[in-house]
MOPAC internal coordinates of N, CA, C and O (Angstrom, degrees):
PM7 1SCF
backbone

  N    0.0000 0     0.00 0     0.00 0    0    0    0
  C    1.4348 1     0.00 0     0.00 0    1    0    0
  C    1.5086 1   106.92 1     0.00 0    2    1    0
  O    1.2310 1   120.36 1   -47.46 1    3    2    1
  N    1.3296 1   116.91 1   132.54 1    3    2    1
  C    1.4341 1   122.83 1   174.83 1    5    3    2
  C    1.5294 1   107.06 1  -112.81 1    6    5    3
  O    1.2310 1   119.61 1   -54.79 1    7    6    5
  N    1.3097 1   118.35 1   125.21 1    7    6    5
  C    1.4547 1   120.36 1  -176.32 1    9    7    6
  C    1.5291 1   109.32 1  -140.53 1   10    9    7
  O    1.2310 1   121.43 1   -36.05 1   11   10    9
  N    1.3180 1   114.87 1   143.95 1   11   10    9
  C    1.4374 1   122.55 1   175.07 1   13   11   10
  C    1.5066 1   106.53 1  -126.89 1   14   13   11
  O    1.2310 1   121.70 1   -60.26 1   15   14   13
  N    1.3334 1   114.36 1   119.74 1   15   14   13
  C    1.4801 1   121.46 1  -173.52 1   17   15   14
  C    1.4852 1   111.83 1  -133.86 1   18   17   15
  O    1.2310 1   120.66 1   -14.83 1   19   18   17
  N    1.3172 1   116.35 1   165.17 1   19   18   17
  C    1.4660 1   120.76 1   175.31 1   21   19   18
  C    1.5062 1   112.13 1   -69.35 1   22   21   19
  O    1.2310 1   120.83 1   137.49 1   23   22   21
  N    1.3537 1   116.02 1   -42.51 1   23   22   21
  C    1.4564 1   121.74 1  -177.50 1   25   23   22
  C    1.5348 1   109.64 1  -161.08 1   26   25   23
  O    1.2310 1   120.94 1   -14.08 1   27   26   25
  N    1.3243 1   115.82 1   165.92 1   27   26   25
  C    1.4712 1   119.14 1   175.88 1   29   27   26
  C    1.4950 1   111.30 1   -64.80 1   30   29   27
  O    1.2310 1   119.63 1   148.71 1   31   30   29
  N    1.3135 1   118.31 1   -31.29 1   31   30   29
  C    1.4521 1   122.08 1   178.81 1   33   31   30
  C    1.5435 1   112.39 1   -62.59 1   34   33   31
  O    1.2310 1   121.06 1   151.98 1   35   34   33
  N    1.3346 1   115.58 1   -28.02 1   35   34   33
  C    1.4741 1   122.20 1   177.04 1   37   35   34
  C    1.5240 1   112.57 1   -72.30 1   38   37   35
  O    1.2310 1   120.83 1   159.25 1   39   38   37
  N    1.3276 1   116.02 1   -20.75 1   39   38   37
  C    1.4647 1   123.64 1  -172.52 1   41   39   38
  C    1.5472 1   109.69 1   -95.30 1   42   41   39
  O    1.2310 1   120.88 1   -92.93 1   43   42   41
  N    1.3027 1   115.92 1    87.07 1   43   42   41
  C    1.4812 1   119.75 1  -168.97 1   45   43   42
  C    1.5231 1   114.07 1   -62.26 1   46   45   43
  O    1.2310 1   118.69 1   151.41 1   47   46   45
  N    1.3158 1   120.10 1   -28.59 1   47   46   45
  C    1.4450 1   120.81 1  -179.17 1   49   47   46
  C    1.5492 1   112.12 1  -106.48 1   50   49   47
  O    1.2310 1   120.30 1  -156.12 1   51   50   49
  N    1.2949 1   117.03 1    23.88 1   51   50   49
  C    1.4649 1   121.84 1  -176.45 1   53   51   50
  C    1.5604 1   111.18 1   -56.53 1   54   53   51
  O    1.2310 1   120.31 1   130.07 1   55   54   53
  N    1.3363 1   117.02 1   -49.93 1   55   54   53
  C    1.4849 1   118.09 1  -175.18 1   57   55   54
  C    1.5375 1   112.01 1   -60.84 1   58   57   55
  O    1.2310 1   120.09 1   139.77 1   59   58   57
  N    1.3137 1   117.44 1   -40.23 1   59   58   57
  C    1.4612 1   122.71 1   179.24 1   61   59   58
  C    1.5179 1   109.94 1   -64.59 1   62   61   59
  O    1.2310 1   119.76 1   135.31 1   63   62   61
  N    1.3353 1   118.06 1   -44.69 1   63   62   61
  C    1.4704 1   121.71 1  -179.53 1   65   63   62
  C    1.5133 1   110.69 1   -70.02 1   66   65   63
  O    1.2310 1   120.25 1   141.96 1   67   66   65
  N    1.3515 1   117.13 1   -38.04 1   67   66   65
  C    1.4808 1   119.60 1   178.41 1   69   67   66
  C    1.5248 1   109.63 1   -64.16 1   70   69   67
  O    1.2310 1   119.36 1   139.78 1   71   70   69
  N    1.3128 1   118.83 1   -40.22 1   71   70   69
  C    1.4629 1   121.66 1   176.72 1   73   71   70
  C    1.5394 1   111.58 1   -63.66 1   74   73   71
  O    1.2310 1   120.06 1   139.12 1   75   74   73
  N    1.3207 1   117.49 1   -40.88 1   75   74   73
  C    1.4565 1   121.46 1   176.84 1   77   75   74
  C    1.5476 1   111.09 1   -61.22 1   78   77   75
  O    1.2310 1   121.85 1   136.04 1   79   78   77
  N    1.3534 1   114.07 1   -43.96 1   79   78   77
  C    1.4583 1   120.22 1   176.77 1   81   79   78
  C    1.5068 1   110.89 1   -59.16 1   82   81   79
  O    1.2310 1   120.03 1   132.74 1   83   82   81
  N    1.3227 1   117.56 1   -47.26 1   83   82   81
  C    1.4816 1   123.00 1  -179.07 1   85   83   82
  C    1.5377 1   112.24 1   -62.92 1   86   85   83
  O    1.2310 1   120.62 1   137.64 1   87   86   85
  N    1.3180 1   116.43 1   -42.36 1   87   86   85
  C    1.4869 1   119.33 1   179.50 1   89   87   86
  C    1.5349 1   110.22 1   -65.62 1   90   89   87
  O    1.2310 1   120.70 1   138.92 1   91   90   89
  N    1.3089 1   116.26 1   -41.08 1   91   90   89
  C    1.4771 1   119.28 1   178.77 1   93   91   90
  C    1.5220 1   111.01 1   -60.60 1   94   93   91
  O    1.2310 1   120.24 1   137.44 1   95   94   93
  N    1.3356 1   117.16 1   -42.56 1   95   94   93
  C    1.4626 1   121.36 1  -179.78 1   97   95   94
  C    1.5297 1   110.14 1   -70.78 1   98   97   95
  O    1.2310 1   120.08 1   135.05 1   99   98   97
  N    1.3450 1   117.44 1   -44.95 1   99   98   97
  C    1.4679 1   120.50 1  -177.64 1  101   99   98
  C    1.5354 1   111.67 1   -58.85 1  102  101   99
  O    1.2310 1   121.05 1   142.40 1  103  102  101
  N    1.3390 1   115.61 1   -37.60 1  103  102  101
  C    1.4739 1   119.63 1  -175.81 1  105  103  102
  C    1.5472 1   111.02 1   -97.68 1  106  105  103
  O    1.2310 1   121.28 1  -166.71 1  107  106  105
  N    1.3662 1   115.16 1    13.29 1  107  106  105
  C    1.4614 1   121.55 1   177.69 1  109  107  106
  C    1.5269 1   112.54 1    52.83 1  110  109  107
  O    1.2310 1   121.42 1  -137.31 1  111  110  109
  N    1.3352 1   114.89 1    42.69 1  111  110  109
  C    1.4625 1   121.31 1   174.00 1  113  111  110
  C    1.5294 1   109.77 1  -100.15 1  114  113  111
  O    1.2310 1   120.32 1   -27.45 1  115  114  113
  N    1.2708 1   117.00 1   152.55 1  115  114  113
  C    1.4591 1   122.38 1   179.30 1  117  115  114
  C    1.5112 1   110.17 1  -108.26 1  118  117  115
  O    1.2310 1   121.17 1  -143.40 1  119  118  117
  N    1.3564 1   115.37 1    36.60 1  119  118  117
  C    1.4491 1   119.51 1  -174.51 1  121  119  118
  C    1.5310 1   115.81 1   -90.18 1  122  121  119
  O    1.2310 1   121.14 1   154.52 1  123  122  121
  N    1.3256 1   115.42 1   -25.48 1  123  122  121
  C    1.4786 1   117.22 1  -176.16 1  125  123  122
  C    1.5223 1   109.66 1  -155.56 1  126  125  123
  O    1.2310 1   121.41 1   -44.08 1  127  126  125
  N    1.3347 1   114.91 1   135.92 1  127  126  125
  C    1.4690 1   121.38 1   177.69 1  129  127  126
  C    1.5003 1   106.90 1  -136.58 1  130  129  127
  O    1.2310 1   120.11 1   -45.23 1  131  130  129
  N    1.3098 1   117.40 1   134.77 1  131  130  129
  C    1.4482 1   122.04 1   179.55 1  133  131  130
  C    1.5163 1   110.23 1  -112.98 1  134  133  131
  O    1.2310 1   120.46 1   -59.62 1  135  134  133
  N    1.3320 1   116.73 1   120.38 1  135  134  133
  C    1.4783 1   123.02 1   174.30 1  137  135  134
  C    1.5053 1   107.71 1  -121.66 1  138  137  135
  O    1.2310 1   120.23 1   -46.89 1  139  138  137
  N    1.3291 1   117.17 1   133.11 1  139  138  137
  C    1.4784 1   121.01 1  -175.93 1  141  139  138
  C    1.4985 1   111.18 1  -130.33 1  142  141  139
  O    1.2310 1   122.04 1   -31.32 1  143  142  141
  N    1.3340 1   113.71 1   148.68 1  143  142  141
  C    1.5164 1   121.20 1   168.87 1  145  143  142
  C    1.5147 1   104.15 1  -128.09 1  146  145  143
  O    1.2310 1   120.61 1   -52.30 1  147  146  145
  N    1.3578 1   116.45 1   127.70 1  147  146  145
  C    1.4400 1   121.19 1  -178.75 1  149  147  146
  C    1.5327 1   108.66 1  -115.13 1  150  149  147
  O    1.2310 1   120.08 1   -55.98 1  151  150  149
  N    1.3186 1   117.45 1   124.02 1  151  150  149
  C    1.4543 1   121.01 1   178.25 1  153  151  150
  C    1.5322 1   112.00 1   -66.61 1  154  153  151
  O    1.2310 1   121.09 1   152.78 1  155  154  153
  N    1.3191 1   115.51 1   -27.22 1  155  154  153
  C    1.4695 1   119.75 1  -176.31 1  157  155  154
  C    1.5567 1   113.71 1   -69.35 1  158  157  155
  O    1.2310 1   120.57 1   166.50 1  159  158  157
  N    1.3318 1   116.52 1   -13.50 1  159  158  157
  C    1.4426 1   120.48 1  -179.38 1  161  159  158
  C    1.5618 1   111.99 1    81.79 1  162  161  159
  O    1.2310 1   121.36 1  -175.49 1  163  162  161
  N    1.3369 1   115.01 1     4.51 1  163  162  161
  C    1.4822 1   117.62 1   175.86 1  165  163  162
  C    1.5162 1   111.61 1   -54.91 1  166  165  163
  O    1.2310 1   121.80 1   -31.03 1  167  166  165
  N    1.3332 1   114.16 1   148.97 1  167  166  165
  C    1.4622 1   119.93 1   177.05 1  169  167  166
  C    1.5045 1   108.76 1   -80.86 1  170  169  167
  O    1.2310 1   121.03 1   -48.89 1  171  170  169
  N    1.3137 1   115.64 1   131.11 1  171  170  169
  C    1.4777 1   119.98 1   176.67 1  173  171  170
  C    1.5517 1   108.80 1   -81.44 1  174  173  171
  O    1.2310 1   119.97 1   -27.20 1  175  174  173
  N    1.3338 1   117.65 1   152.80 1  175  174  173
  C    1.4621 1   117.02 1   171.82 1  177  175  174
  C    1.5299 1   109.55 1   -60.40 1  178  177  175
  O    1.2310 1   119.83 1   -27.58 1  179  178  177
  N    1.3107 1   117.92 1   152.42 1  179  178  177
  C    1.4408 1   123.34 1  -173.94 1  181  179  178
  C    1.5431 1   113.37 1   -58.25 1  182  181  179
  O    1.2310 1   120.15 1   148.59 1  183  182  181
  N    1.3093 1   117.31 1   -31.41 1  183  182  181
  C    1.4720 1   119.44 1  -176.29 1  185  183  182
  C    1.5397 1   113.27 1   -89.21 1  186  185  183
  O    1.2310 1   119.93 1  -176.00 1  187  186  185
  N    1.3000 1   117.75 1     4.00 1  187  186  185
  C    1.4773 1   121.03 1   176.45 1  189  187  186
  C    1.4937 1   107.52 1  -105.27 1  190  189  187
  O    1.2310 1   119.99 1   -55.75 1  191  190  189
  N    1.3132 1   117.63 1   124.25 1  191  190  189
  C    1.4397 1   121.45 1  -176.18 1  193  191  190
  C    1.5230 1   113.65 1   -76.97 1  194  193  191
  O    1.2310 1   120.76 1   -49.18 1  195  194  193
  N    1.3374 1   116.16 1   130.82 1  195  194  193
  C    1.4843 1   117.30 1   178.87 1  197  195  194
  C    1.5200 1   109.47 1   -74.39 1  198  197  195
  O    1.2310 1   121.24 1   -29.17 1  199  198  197
  N    1.3207 1   115.24 1   150.83 1  199  198  197
  C    1.4539 1   123.53 1   177.95 1  201  199  198
  C    1.5460 1   105.95 1  -100.73 1  202  201  199
  O    1.2310 1   120.62 1   -59.89 1  203  202  201
  N    1.3321 1   116.42 1   120.11 1  203  202  201
  C    1.4475 1   120.58 1  -179.43 1  205  203  202
  C    1.5228 1   110.20 1  -110.38 1  206  205  203
  O    1.2310 1   120.40 1   -33.26 1  207  206  205
  N    1.2792 1   116.84 1   146.74 1  207  206  205
  C    1.4909 1   120.37 1   175.82 1  209  207  206
  C    1.5160 1   111.83 1    73.88 1  210  209  207
  O    1.2310 1   121.66 1    12.36 1  211  210  209
  N    1.3224 1   114.43 1  -167.64 1  211  210  209
  C    1.4497 1   121.37 1  -178.16 1  213  211  210
  C    1.5247 1   110.20 1  -105.43 1  214  213  211
  O    1.2310 1   120.05 1   -24.55 1  215  214  213
  N    1.3108 1   117.50 1   155.45 1  215  214  213
  C    1.4342 1   119.44 1   175.85 1  217  215  214
  C    1.5355 1   108.75 1   -83.40 1  218  217  215
  O    1.2310 1   122.01 1   -75.09 1  219  218  217
  N    1.2873 1   113.75 1   104.91 1  219  218  217
  C    1.4999 1   120.26 1  -179.94 1  221  219  218
  C    1.5420 1   106.91 1  -125.51 1  222  221  219
  O    1.2310 1   120.57 1     6.08 1  223  222  221
  N    1.3309 1   116.51 1  -173.92 1  223  222  221
  C    1.4605 1   119.18 1  -177.01 1  225  223  222
  C    1.5441 1   112.79 1   -62.40 1  226  225  223
  O    1.2310 1   121.48 1   137.01 1  227  226  225
  N    1.3145 1   114.77 1   -42.99 1  227  226  225
  C    1.4875 1   117.74 1   177.36 1  229  227  226
  C    1.5368 1   112.52 1   -58.92 1  230  229  227
  O    1.2310 1   121.47 1   134.62 1  231  230  229
  N    1.3517 1   114.79 1   -45.38 1  231  230  229
  C    1.4528 1   120.24 1   178.41 1  233  231  230
  C    1.5354 1   110.65 1   -57.80 1  234  233  231
  O    1.2310 1   119.99 1   134.68 1  235  234  233
  N    1.3347 1   117.61 1   -45.32 1  235  234  233
  C    1.4870 1   121.98 1   179.21 1  237  235  234
  C    1.5228 1   111.10 1   -60.09 1  238  237  235
  O    1.2310 1   121.13 1   134.47 1  239  238  237
  N    1.3136 1   115.43 1   -45.53 1  239  238  237
  C    1.4831 1   119.30 1  -177.89 1  241  239  238
  C    1.5274 1   110.62 1   -64.92 1  242  241  239
  O    1.2310 1   120.11 1   145.20 1  243  242  241
  N    1.3420 1   117.39 1   -34.80 1  243  242  241
  C    1.4577 1   120.02 1  -177.20 1  245  243  242
  C    1.5363 1   113.83 1   -82.63 1  246  245  243
  O    1.2310 1   120.53 1   154.34 1  247  246  245
  N    1.3231 1   116.59 1   -25.66 1  247  246  245
  C    1.4664 1   119.95 1  -170.58 1  249  247  246
  C    1.5264 1   115.00 1  -112.32 1  250  249  247
  O    1.2310 1   120.10 1   162.65 1  251  250  249
  N    1.3002 1   117.41 1   -17.35 1  251  250  249
  C    1.4729 1   119.45 1  -177.15 1  253  251  250
  C    1.5216 1   110.26 1  -106.24 1  254  253  251
  O    1.2310 1   120.53 1   -42.04 1  255  254  253
  N    1.3059 1   116.60 1   137.96 1  255  254  253
  C    1.5035 1   121.46 1   172.75 1  257  255  254
  C    1.4977 1   104.29 1   -82.95 1  258  257  255
  O    1.2310 1   120.06 1   -92.57 1  259  258  257
  N    1.3366 1   117.49 1    87.43 1  259  258  257
  C    1.4543 1   122.88 1  -168.57 1  261  259  258
  C    1.5705 1   112.64 1   -56.51 1  262  261  259
  O    1.2310 1   120.95 1   144.35 1  263  262  261
  N    1.2892 1   115.78 1   -35.65 1  263  262  261
  C    1.4900 1   118.57 1  -178.23 1  265  263  262
  C    1.5155 1   112.13 1   -73.05 1  266  265  263
  O    1.2310 1   120.24 1   161.00 1  267  266  265
  N    1.3409 1   117.14 1   -19.00 1  267  266  265
  C    1.4707 1   121.15 1  -176.47 1  269  267  266
  C    1.5079 1   114.25 1   -97.26 1  270  269  267
  O    1.2310 1   120.26 1   175.78 1  271  270  269
  N    1.3505 1   117.11 1    -4.22 1  271  270  269
  C    1.4875 1   120.90 1  -176.76 1  273  271  270
  C    1.5091 1   109.70 1   -75.34 1  274  273  271
  O    1.2310 1   120.77 1   -55.06 1  275  274  273
  N    1.3166 1   116.13 1   124.94 1  275  274  273
  C    1.4573 1   123.01 1   173.46 1  277  275  274
  C    1.5162 1   112.71 1   -95.75 1  278  277  275
  O    1.2310 1   121.32 1   138.63 1  279  278  277
  N    1.3056 1   115.09 1   -41.37 1  279  278  277
  C    1.4728 1   120.96 1  -175.55 1  281  279  278
  C    1.5134 1   107.24 1  -157.51 1  282  281  279
  O    1.2310 1   120.25 1   -38.60 1  283  282  281
  N    1.3352 1   117.12 1   141.40 1  283  282  281
  C    1.4644 1   124.22 1   174.30 1  285  283  282
  C    1.4710 1   107.30 1  -121.81 1  286  285  283
  O    1.2310 1   120.40 1   -53.63 1  287  286  285
  N    1.3061 1   116.83 1   126.37 1  287  286  285
  C    1.4686 1   123.61 1   177.57 1  289  287  286
  C    1.5130 1   109.10 1  -105.45 1  290  289  287
  O    1.2310 1   120.71 1   -49.00 1  291  290  289
  N    1.3378 1   116.25 1   131.00 1  291  290  289
  C    1.4583 1   121.87 1  -176.55 1  293  291  290
  C    1.5078 1   106.98 1  -126.10 1  294  293  291
  O    1.2310 1   120.79 1   -45.13 1  295  294  293
  N    1.3172 1   116.09 1   134.87 1  295  294  293
  C    1.4541 1   121.04 1   174.76 1  297  295  294
  C    1.5287 1   108.08 1  -138.39 1  298  297  295
  O    1.2310 1   120.50 1   -63.39 1  299  298  297
  N    1.3136 1   116.65 1   116.61 1  299  298  297
  C    1.4701 1   118.87 1  -178.39 1  301  299  298
  C    1.5191 1   109.32 1  -178.57 1  302  301  299
  O    1.2310 1   122.10 1     7.94 1  303  302  301
  N    1.2931 1   113.58 1  -172.06 1  303  302  301
  C    1.4867 1   118.38 1  -179.27 1  305  303  302
  C    1.5141 1   110.39 1   -64.95 1  306  305  303
  O    1.2310 1   119.88 1   -27.06 1  307  306  305
  N    1.3348 1   117.84 1   152.94 1  307  306  305
  C    1.4720 1   120.44 1  -178.13 1  309  307  306
  C    1.5038 1   114.60 1   -53.32 1  310  309  307
  O    1.2310 1   118.97 1   139.67 1  311  310  309
  N    1.2838 1   119.58 1   -40.33 1  311  310  309
  C    1.4919 1   122.72 1   179.98 1  313  311  310
  C    1.5534 1   110.08 1   -58.23 1  314  313  311
  O    1.2310 1   120.85 1   132.09 1  315  314  313
  N    1.3138 1   115.97 1   -47.91 1  315  314  313
  C    1.4680 1   121.31 1   178.72 1  317  315  314
  C    1.5237 1   110.15 1   -62.25 1  318  317  315
  O    1.2310 1   120.34 1   133.94 1  319  318  317
  N    1.3370 1   116.96 1   -46.06 1  319  318  317
  C    1.4725 1   120.20 1  -178.96 1  321  319  318
  C    1.5287 1   110.44 1   -59.97 1  322  321  319
  O    1.2310 1   119.77 1   138.21 1  323  322  321
  N    1.3309 1   118.05 1   -41.79 1  323  322  321
  C    1.4588 1   121.40 1   179.22 1  325  323  322
  C    1.5090 1   110.75 1   -65.40 1  326  325  323
  O    1.2310 1   120.50 1   138.75 1  327  326  325
  N    1.3313 1   116.65 1   -41.25 1  327  326  325
  C    1.4760 1   120.74 1   177.87 1  329  327  326
  C    1.5197 1   111.38 1   -61.27 1  330  329  327
  O    1.2310 1   120.45 1   135.01 1  331  330  329
  N    1.3378 1   116.75 1   -44.99 1  331  330  329
  C    1.4704 1   120.69 1   179.66 1  333  331  330
  C    1.5117 1   110.96 1   -66.42 1  334  333  331
  O    1.2310 1   118.91 1   145.55 1  335  334  333
  N    1.3137 1   119.69 1   -34.45 1  335  334  333
  C    1.4401 1   123.38 1   178.01 1  337  335  334
  C    1.5591 1   108.77 1   -62.89 1  338  337  335
  O    1.2310 1   121.63 1   134.84 1  339  338  337
  N    1.3513 1   114.50 1   -45.16 1  339  338  337
  C    1.4842 1   117.81 1   177.14 1  341  339  338
  C    1.4920 1   113.40 1   -60.38 1  342  341  339
  O    1.2310 1   120.93 1   137.03 1  343  342  341
  N    1.3163 1   115.82 1   -42.97 1  343  342  341
  C    1.4824 1   122.19 1  -179.60 1  345  343  342
  C    1.4999 1   109.57 1   -62.68 1  346  345  343
  O    1.2310 1   120.58 1   133.62 1  347  346  345
  N    1.3553 1   116.50 1   -46.38 1  347  346  345
  C    1.4480 1   118.96 1  -178.62 1  349  347  346
  C    1.5344 1   113.22 1   -69.26 1  350  349  347
  O    1.2310 1   121.11 1   149.97 1  351  350  349
  N    1.2893 1   115.48 1   -30.03 1  351  350  349
  C    1.4914 1   118.94 1   174.55 1  353  351  350
  C    1.5223 1   109.31 1   -65.60 1  354  353  351
  O    1.2310 1   120.22 1   137.39 1  355  354  353
  N    1.3435 1   117.18 1   -42.61 1  355  354  353
  C    1.4381 1   121.82 1  -177.99 1  357  355  354
  C    1.5185 1   113.79 1   -66.10 1  358  357  355
  O    1.2310 1   120.96 1   152.10 1  359  358  357
  N    1.3290 1   115.77 1   -27.90 1  359  358  357
  C    1.4990 1   118.97 1   179.67 1  361  359  358
  C    1.5144 1   110.92 1  -100.83 1  362  361  359
  O    1.2310 1   119.94 1  -171.79 1  363  362  361
  N    1.3085 1   117.71 1     8.21 1  363  362  361
  C    1.4361 1   123.52 1   173.46 1  365  363  362
  C    1.5469 1   115.87 1    80.63 1  366  365  363
  O    1.2310 1   120.44 1  -154.42 1  367  366  365
  N    1.3032 1   116.77 1    25.58 1  367  366  365
  C    1.4643 1   120.78 1  -178.12 1  369  367  366
  C    1.5025 1   114.95 1  -123.13 1  370  369  367
  O    1.2310 1   120.03 1  -162.59 1  371  370  369
  N    1.3275 1   117.55 1    17.41 1  371  370  369
  C    1.4914 1   121.81 1  -176.66 1  373  371  370
  C    1.5467 1   109.86 1   -57.85 1  374  373  371
  O    1.2310 1   120.48 1   145.37 1  375  374  373
  N    1.3089 1   116.70 1   -34.63 1  375  374  373
  C    1.5019 1   118.85 1  -177.31 1  377  375  374
  C    1.5083 1   112.61 1   -72.46 1  378  377  375
  O    1.2310 1   120.04 1   172.30 1  379  378  377
  N    1.3213 1   117.53 1    -7.70 1  379  378  377
  C    1.4863 1   121.83 1   179.55 1  381  379  378
  C    1.5207 1   112.02 1  -102.83 1  382  381  379
  O    1.2310 1   119.28 1  -179.17 1  383  382  381
  N    1.3210 1   118.99 1     0.83 1  383  382  381
  C    1.4077 1   123.67 1  -175.41 1  385  383  382
  C    1.5382 1   110.92 1   -94.84 1  386  385  383
  O    1.2310 1   120.68 1   -52.17 1  387  386  385
  N    1.3624 1   116.30 1   127.83 1  387  386  385
  C    1.4317 1   121.74 1   176.92 1  389  387  386
  C    1.5168 1   107.73 1  -123.37 1  390  389  387
  O    1.2310 1   120.95 1   -57.61 1  391  390  389
  N    1.3288 1   115.78 1   122.39 1  391  390  389
  C    1.4382 1   120.97 1   179.60 1  393  391  390
  C    1.5207 1   108.57 1   -95.70 1  394  393  391
  O    1.2310 1   120.56 1   -52.74 1  395  394  393
  N    1.3333 1   116.54 1   127.26 1  395  394  393
  C    1.4595 1   122.59 1  -179.31 1  397  395  394
  C    1.4931 1   111.20 1   -95.27 1  398  397  395
  O    1.2310 1   120.10 1   180.00 1  399  398  397

């Protein structure tokens, strides 16, 4: 999961997702990874990976296992949703994108 938020307090299910991330890493599973960017400048726990830069086509190609993607859920402002739809169309995954 890649998320950009104002603060951890804004992220209502953070503890549940952080636990899922930790269990996946502890058991050497590749089922879930949590990457966060916080506008507040809060320090992330050491085991949560920071999200750097913007999610663009290059980022998707470098960080997503494109052949393993079943569905991508996006929730954000319309401009961001449109941009991600264009990116996913260019990498052949537009049919797997669901905007919430």
